[in-house]
N, C-alpha and C positions, 0 to 999 in steps of 0.2 A: 672726522673733526669737527664739522659745523655742528652735527647733531651732539657731540659732546659740549661745545659751546652753547647751544640751545639750552641743554639740560643743567648746565654750570646756570645760566641766566635766570631759569625756572626757581634752581635751588635758594638763588640769592634774594630774587622776590619773595617766595616764600618766606625765608628767614625775614625780610625786612618788613614783611605784612603787619599792620597794627595789630595788636593783641586783643582778642576780644577784652578780657578784662587787665588792664595793665597793671603790673604787679610794682611800678613806680621805677624812677630810672636808676641807671647802674651809673655807679662811677668806674672812671677806666681803672682804678687800682682793685676794684672789686671783681672786674671782668677779668684781669690780667691774673689777680690769685686764683681766681675759681679755674681758669681754663687755661692758663699758661702750663701746667704741668701735663694736662692731659693733651694738648697738642702738641706739646714736643715729644711725647710718646707716640702719639700717632705719626708725628713726620718721620723719628726714628726707625719706625716699623715700614715707611716706604724710603729711606735714604740708608746708604752702608755709610754714611759718615756722621757722626753725631755733632761734629762741627758746624756741618751742612744743615742739619735738622736743627740747631740752635740759633742758625743765622736765618734762615726761613721763618723760625716761630717768630722771631722778634722781626722780621719783614712784614709778616702777619699784621703783628700788633699795629706797626707803625702806616700800614695800610687803615686800620681800623681807626686810628688818631687821625688820618686825615679825612676820615669819612664826615659828611655834615652830622652835626652833633645831634640833630633829633633821630638819626638813624643809629647813632651810636651808642645811644643810651636807652632805645626803646626795641631792643631785637628781644623777638620771641622765642627765637631758637639761637642764642649764641653760636654754639658749638656748628650749628649747619652754615652759618656765615663763616666761621673761623676757618672750615673745612673749604667751602669754596674758594676763600680766598688763598689760601693756603695751595691748593690744587692749581689754581693758576700760577703761584709762585714756583709749585714744581714744574709744570710744565716749561715755562723760563729756563727754570734751570736746567732741565735736560736737553732744551733745544740751545742754550748758550753751549752747556758740555759737547754736546756733538758736533756743534760748530769749529768749538777749540781742537777737539779731536781731529776732525777732518782738517784743519788747516796745519797742525804739527804734523801728522804725517804726509803731508804735503810737502813741507819745510824738512822733514827727514830725509826727503829723496833729493834734496839740491846737494851739490858739493859742497864743502866746508867754506871755502873763501867765497861763496855765493851766500851763504846764511847769513839772515838779517841779524844783529845785536840785540840783545836780551832790551833795551828801550825801543828800537823798532817792531819786537815782535809783540812788546805791548801796545804800544800805538797800531800797528796792524789787526789786533784781536779788538780793541776796542772801536775801529773803523768797521770791521765784520758785524761786531754787536749792533753798531747803530744801522746799519744798512739793513741786517736781520730785522729789527725793528721797523723799520720803515717798510719793509717788502712785506712784514705779516699784518701792516695796518689797510694794504691794499687788496682788494677783490681778487680771485684768482686769476681770471681773463686779464685783468689790469697788471698784474703781477708777469703772466706770462707774455704780455705785449711789450711791458719795459725791459724785460730780462731779453726776450728775442732782438729787441732794438740795441739793448748795451752790452750784451756778451757776445750775440751771433752778427752783430753790425746790419743787421736786415732793414731797409726800407720798408716805410708804412706799407705800401702796396704788397709785397712780399709777407709781411705780417698778417694784413688782411687775409691773403689768399690763405696762409696756414690755419687762420682761426677761422676761417668761414665768416670773417664779418667784413662791415663796409670799411673801407680807408678813412671816412669820416669818425668812425666808433674808434678807430687804430688812435687819431689824433686826440680825440677825447679821454681815452685811455691815458695815453702820454701826457697830457696837461695833468690828469689826477696824481699819475705816479711823481711826474718834475714838482708837483705841489707838495706833495708830500715830503719830498728831499728836502725841500727850502723849509718847510717848516720843521724838520727835526735839524736842518741847519742851524739853525736861529737859536 
């Protein structure tokens, strides 16, 4: 996964590199008009649902709108940039979908009186998405230490022994993880 992320970063860097001979600034409507139909077809090929493809295409252009203006209008390779952004959104989409399916499978095994209401299910899914986003922002060892502490109830010494690191490093990892939690909760 790290190699994939590194490749995406290289693609973005290449796509955003200043052109040797700038063709002039692009307007957002020009970029959208020229590249939206192509991006939508590309996403339809990746997804089985045309509605999700349309949503992700729109989200890709929203991300482009949020980019600094100098990047937005001096793209040497707009399709490479759009593809990179869309791939990241696809990864997020599949991760959310996998998380939701796992949770729904767990809920299906509960007896009917114990099953949460529709509102509770929505709140739980939103919370799971936020936790997933928080965990995704952590390094692998930090995430593992945090999960061992929170899910298995292990103390710092036990985590240090399991990960073959010092207790001091476990404390540092926990500070990083809890800081990430606080930042996302705000």
